[in-house]
N, C-alpha and C positions, 0 to 999 in steps of 0.2 A: 485528678478527680474533681468532678463538679458536684457540689452538694446542692440539691434542688431547694429552692425557697420553700417548697411545701414541707420540707423537713424541719423548718424553723419552729413551727407550732407543734411538732410531734414530740412525744416523750422519747422517741428513738434518736433524737438529735445527739444527745450526750453519748449514746452508744456508738453512733457513727463516728463521732469525734474520737472516742476511745479506740475504735478500730483503726482509724487512720494513724493515730499516735503509735501504733504497734508496727507500722510499716518499716521494712528493712530495704525496700527499693526506693530510689529517689521519687518523691511524690510532691506534686504541686496541687494546691486546693484552689478551686474557682468557686466563689460563693454565688448562690442565686440571689435574687432580689427579695424574695420572701414578702413578709407583711409590709416592708418598707416600700417596695415597688408597688404593692397593691394600693398603698395610700396615694401614690402618684396617679395611678389609674383612676382612683375614686375622685380625686380633686381636680383632675384635668378638665372634665366637662363643667365642673362648678366654677372654676376660676378662669377657664377659657384660654390657657396658654397652649402653644402649638406643640407639634410632635417633636421638634428639635429640642425644645426645652424639656419636654417629658423624657426624651431619650437621655439627656444629660442627668436628669434627676434620678432616672432608673439606674444609671451607672453608679451614682452616689449611693443608691439604695443597696447595690451589691457591696459597696465598700462598708456600709453600716453593718450588714450581715457578716462581712469579713472581720470587722473589729470584734463582733460578738464571738466568732469562732476562735480568734486569737485569745480572747479572754477565757474561753472554755478549755483550750488546749494548754499543754505544757511545752511542746516543741514548736508550736506554730508561731510564725513571725510574719509581719506585713512585708510585701514586696511589690513594687510598682512596675518594674520592667524586667527584661530578660537578664540583665546584669545582676540585679538584686536577687532574682530567682536563683541564678546559678551560684551566687555567693552564699545564699542561705543553704542550698543543697550541699555545698562543699563543707559547710560547718556542721552538717548533720541535722539542721533544722528543717522544718516543713514550711515552705513559703505559702502564704495565703495571698493570692493575687489581688491587688488594688487596681482595678482596670482603667480608671479615668484617664491617666496620662497617656497610655498607649492607644486606647480606643478612640478618644476624641480627636486624635491626630491622624487617624487612619482613614483615608478618603474612600477606601473600598467598603467600609462598613456603613450601611444606611442608617440615618439618624431618625429612626421612627420605631414603631412597635413591631415591625416585621422581624426585628432582631431582639432576642432575649439572651439571657446568660448561657443557655445551651449553645447557641451559635458562637458566642464570644469564647466559650471554652474550646469549641472546635477550632476557632481561628487561632487561639493561643497555642493549642497543641501543634498546629502546623508550623509555628515559629520556633518550636523547641525540638531540636534534633532527636529523632527516634522516639518521640513521645507517643504514647497510647492514651486514649480518652475513655474514662469510665464515668458514666452518669449515675449518680445516686438518686433514685426516684422513690416516691412513696406508693408506687404500684408495682406489682409483679407482672412481667411480660412473658409471653410464650417463648420457648427456646428458639423457635424458627422465625422470630420477628426480624423484619428488615428495616433499614433506615427509611426507605420510602414509606413503609407502613406506619412508622412512628410519626413521620411528618404528616401523613394523611389523617392520622388520628389526633393531630395537634399535641402529641406528647413531646415533640420538639418543634421549634418554630419553623416558619416557612423558609428562612434563610440558612437553615442548618446545613442542607446539602450543598449550598453554594459556597459557604465558608469553610466546609470540611475539606482538608487536604486529602487527595486520593490515597496518600501513603499512610494516613492515620487509621489505625484499628480502633473500633468503637466497641465498648462493653456497656451493659446496663445492669445495675444491681438494685434489687428491691427489698422490701421487708423480709422476704423469705431467705435472702442471702445474708442478712445481718448477723445471724448467730455465728457464722463461720468467717465473716469478713475480716475480723482481726487476725485470725489464724492464717488466712490466706495471705494477707498483707505482710504478716511477720515472716512468712515463708518466701516472700518475694513474688507472690502470685497476685493476680487481679481478681477481686470478687465479682460475682455475677457471671454473665455469659456473653460471648461475643455476638454482635449484631451484624448480620449480612448486609452487604450493599443493596442487593436485590435478590429475589427468589430465583433459584436456578431450576429450570425445568428440564428433565431428561426424558426424551421421547424414544421409545423402543420401536425398532423397525419390525413390523409384523409380517413383512413380505418374505 
């Protein structure tokens, strides 16, 4: 589950955390950058540091939001890599990914603003066997939304489709899904609705 940084300033944040805490399926939380990443964007042109420095600072922003989530939850614990994630899951905890260690050592991840926490969540899901990815957003999407449409509307970043493993199923949950999110997670289901890779067109033969 990736909790969007936009949720950080929303009164819904505590409700999303409470819903996640009810999960009975193994669940990994990927924090967005939220206001911490926005501060990096705001001060980059003022201070003049480059994109590579901004990238590392934005990763640290994710970790700051992650620390906040751990502080809000009862079952949530910090986890830096796959081994720590799996150990937390085996204990029945909910690991919150601290991405700096893995991301900064991954040559396939661009070190600029083309990559945000959405793409990093997709990348991590591809490294965890059988993982599905659910993006918690502060907007509701139509049920027929496609991944390409999300990228085109800048709801996910431009590298999302490149870093998303073909085997990873993607779901999106918005404010309309919040009321039942805890129930669905407690039942071992994923809140929200699946997102298609691309729209499928069916042509009828009129001849």
